[in-house]
N, C-alpha and C positions, 0 to 999 in steps of 0.2 A: 414441682412437676416441669419436666420439662414442656413446653406449649407445641401442638400436633401442628405447626410450619406447612407439613403437604397440605394439610382438608384445607387452612385458608389460601393457600399458592390455586390447590383449584377450584374453589370458593370465586375468587376474584376472575379466574381465566373464565369460568362458566356463566359470572353476569356478565362479563366483556361479551360472549357471542351471544346473551342474549339481547341485551341492548343494544346491540353492533356497534360499540364506541369501543378504543382502549381502554384500560382502567385508568380512574382520575386522580389526580394527583392536589395535593396540598399548590397553590399558587408559587412558583417561585419571585422570588425578592432579588433586588438587587443588591441584596444585604447578606445574599449566600454565595458564597464562594466563587459555587459554579456558574450563577448568573452574574457576577458581578467581571467575570474573565469572560465572558459576552460582548459588554458592555463595548460597545464599536468607538472609532477614534474620533467618527464624525461626531458623535454624541459628547465625546470628552470635552473636543474641543469646542464646540458650541457651549458649552457648559461653562467652561474656564471664561473665555471671550465675555460670556454676559454677566462676570463679576467684576468687572470695572476697576479691576486691578490698577493700579498706580505704575505699572510698568508693564513691557510687552511679556507675557506669559507664557511660556509653552507648555506641552504636553509633552512628555516623554513616557517612558517604563518606569523610570523613576518615582516621578510624582505621581503616577498609576498606582504603583506599589504603597505610596504613602497614601495614596487617597483609601487604599482597600485596608491599610493596618486601622485607622479612621475608621470606617464604615463597617469592616467585618470581623477582624480580631478584635479590636476595640472597641468594639460595639458599647458594649456596658460604658466602659469610659467616657465614652462622646455623649452621651446620654447624660452624664453629670456636669461635662463640661458645657451642654448645651442648656441645664439649669443653670448654671452659676454664669453663664454669659447673662442671664435676666439684670444679676443684679450689678454687675460689673460692668456692661457694654453703653449706658447711660452717662456713668462718668469717665470712657473715654473718650467717647462721641462727643460730650462736652468741652473737653479740654482740646483735640483738636477742631475742634472749631473756632473754638478763642484762638489759636493758635494758626487756622484757615491750613491746617493737615487734611491728606487726604482720610476720609472717614473710615475707607477700607483697612488703616494702620492698624484698627482695633483688634484684628486679628494676631497681631502679634503676640499678646502674653499668652495666647492658646499654647504656643508655643514654646514658649519661656516659661511656664510654670503649670499650663493645665486650668489655668486661672485658679489659684489656689494661692492666697496673698499668704498665708505663711511657710509655704515652704521653699528648703534650704537645699542649693546645692554643694555639691562636694569642693567646691573651690571657694566659696564664702559666699554667694549669689545671695541674692533674698527677694522675695515679694513676687508681686504680680509681675513686676517689669525686669525680676535678678538683678538687682543692683549689687555687685558688688562693696564694699565700705568707701573705696577710693572714689571711685566714681560719682556715689550718693553723695557723699559731704560737699563732690568739688561742683552739682548740681542744687546745696541750700539745705539738701538734707540731714538732720540729724539723728547720729544712730551711736546710742551706749549703752551703759547696763541699764536704764530704765526705760529708754523710748526708742524705737527704731522704725524710721518713716520712710523704709523700704516698705515697709508691712500698710502703709498707709493706706488706700487706694486712691484716694485724694492728693495727696501732696504727690507720692512717686508719679503717679500718671502725669501731673504736670511735668514735676523735672524729666521723666520718661520724652515726654511729648518736646519740651524744649531741647531735648539731646538729639533727637529727630530732626528736630528743624535744624539745629545748629549742622549735623552732621550734609545735610543736604544742602545746605550752602555750600560747604565743600564738594561736593560729587556731583550733583544737580540729578541724580540718579538713584530712585529711588530703591532699585535692585542693587545700588553699590551700597546707598543709606542701609538698608538690611544685613549687606554683610558686614558693615564697620561696624553694625549695633552688634554683633554677633561675635566677631574676634578685634575690632579697633582697627582705627581710621590707617593708623600706620600700616597695616597688614595689607589693607586693599590697596593703596597709594603705590604698594610694593608689587601687588599682583598685578597690576595696573600698569606699571614698567615692563613689567616681565610680558605680559601681554600686547604694547605699543600699544592699547584701545581704551577707550572706557567706557564700551556698551560691559552690561555685567555678565552676558553668557558667550562673552567672547573670555572675559577676564575671570570668568568663575573656574576653570582648571588652574590656575595660579592661585587659588586660594587654600587653605587648610582643609582639610578633608570635612569636619565637622561644618563647616562655613558655604562647602560646597553643595550640602545639602539643607543648608538653611532655607534659602529662597523656596528651593520645592516643598518644604515644608509646612511654607508659610501658603503658599498655594493649596495644598491640602488643607489646613486649616480653613482659610477660606470657604473651599469647597462645601467641608463638612458644615461648615452654618448655612449655605444657601444651600445643600443640594440634601441633606439629611431626611427629609422625609421621601425624595425618592427611592433614601432606603430602607425606607420602614423606623428610622429612628425618630424615637421619640425622647424629647427633653424630661429628666428624671428631676421636678424643681425640690430647688428648697422650701424649709418651713416658708410658711405667710410672713412670721415677722421677721424674717431674713429678706424676702423681697418688698412687700410693703414698708417702706422706711422715710424718715426725715433725716438731714444732716445740718448741726450747728456749728458755729464755732466759737467757745467759749475763753475765756483769758482765765479765770480763775484755777485754782487747783479741785479735782475732786477724784473720789478714787470710786471705782467701778463698784466695787462692792457694797458700797454705802446705796450709790446710786440706784443698783437693781432693786435692795431691798424699798428704797424710795419710788421707785416707780412700780415696786411688785412686779417686778423680770427674774427671768434665770440669771447668774452670772454666767452661764455659758453662753447666752446668746448675746447679752452683753461684750464677752469677749470679743469672738465669733465676729461681729457686728465693729469693731474696733481692735483689730489685731497691734496695734505696735505700740500699746501701753502693755510693756513686758511683766510689770510686775503686777499689774489693774492701778497703776495710779496715772494719773493725767497731772503730769506739770503743769504750774502757773507759767505763762506766757502771755506778754506782750503783743507777740505776734499771732494770737492764737493756735488753737489746740480743734478739730476736727471729730466731735462724737455723733455716733449715727444709732440714732433710737426707731426703735419702731412705731411706726405711727400711730400707733392706739394710744401711744402712751407720748407725743411731742409734747401736745397742750398742756401735760402736767411739766414737762422738764422745761420745757418755752418759760411758764410762771416762776419755776424754781430757779432757772439758772442765767435768763435771760430778763435783765433788768430794764424797765424801759418805762417804769413806774411814773415815772417824774417829767414824761415828756410832755408836753402840751399835744391836746387836740385840735389839730385846726378846724376853725369856724368852718362852718356851712360845710362839712365834708361827711363822709359816711364812711366808718370802720372795713375794712374788708381783709380778706385772707388772698395770698398766692403763693404755690408752690413754682420754682423756679423748674425750666428743663433745660436740656443741651442746648449749651449755645448761649444762655441769658448772660445777658450785661446788665450792669447797671445804671446803664449811659442810657442805653436803648429803654427799659421799663420805665423810666424816669417821663421817658416822652410818654410811651403807652397811658403811662397812670397820670401824666398832667402835674408834675411834680419837677423836684430836680433830685438828684445824685443825694445831694446833702440833705434832702427831706427823707430818703432809703433810710441811709446810717442813720439817723437823728430817730426813725420810729421802729429799727430794729436792734439799735444798742450794738449796730456792726462795728468793727476795726476799719474798717476801711473800705473801696469799693471793690474788693474780690466778692465774689459770691460762687459757691457751686453748683452741684445740680441736686435737686431735691430737699432745699432748702426753702424752709418754711419763710415769706415775709408778709410783715402787717401792711397794709398799705389802707391809705383815707382819698376814697376817692371823691371828686366833688361834687355833691347834688344833682346836679345835671347830667352825671354821666351814670351815677351810683346804680346799682341795682337793689330794688324794690323789697 
């Protein structure tokens, strides 16, 4: 049956006359196309300037267009990106702090992979940071039929941060560094010669077309992460087992299927958390392999696979547990816990002094500072 629209319109007009007001509509939000288009350049400039990006960010129609795609047309995808950021941003922040690089570079994998570690491109790039195999191997990542460390959030992030640090040594301009990350340093140097400039915004027009859009997309990704609430965009959070996790490094071989049965987890959960093991097999490695598990089974995993049973307990010390946060180093933790880095390595069966974020550590505190 057709709805009698003329009756509805008449009723609304009558209500407006009776109340003395115009018809009330739902509140317009910044993620509606009409309202977004009315956002002033002054407001956009103010927001972009407050993001503390590592280069001079400009507002332009192109940048505003990409921001619109994130906040209006691509709103649903952005909600998932925001949720996945809760998983991966602590890892990015950890390695960026270790290498003393700008923390806002953590937005880069948003435009590379939408924060999906298993995504691959048509040209063979893979992982959160989209390494091609040759570049991955150049930065020490293993890529073969059994393991693809481009998909390992920890190892790939450290490799990407090392690459960014190397590019900055060459160009000393973060806009040019991002362009070089996209199209390669050779093309950027060629564009600089053509522009006779080392300023990104001057060089930009001489870059390949995709690279001309790369930094604007980075600015738009940063905008999304900082101002999504202003557009009524709410993160769609992953399952709790994906969010609350602990990471260990093991040297022995194990199979994720066996591990799932032992820890009473779904195999899907373990493969999602550890995507680099293409066949579910974690190979033995003297350098160690990262294994991430939900926090509620971390103690069980540690008891099974991290051997510290033969280590002596220091006299007049009390056992405690600590979970690393972004930027932690064994040397600074040793000062905090009044021990040596060698102590922390021994107490936790570590391979070396390299640790990552969300890594559980056993510590022995002197009784005078131990918690009751």
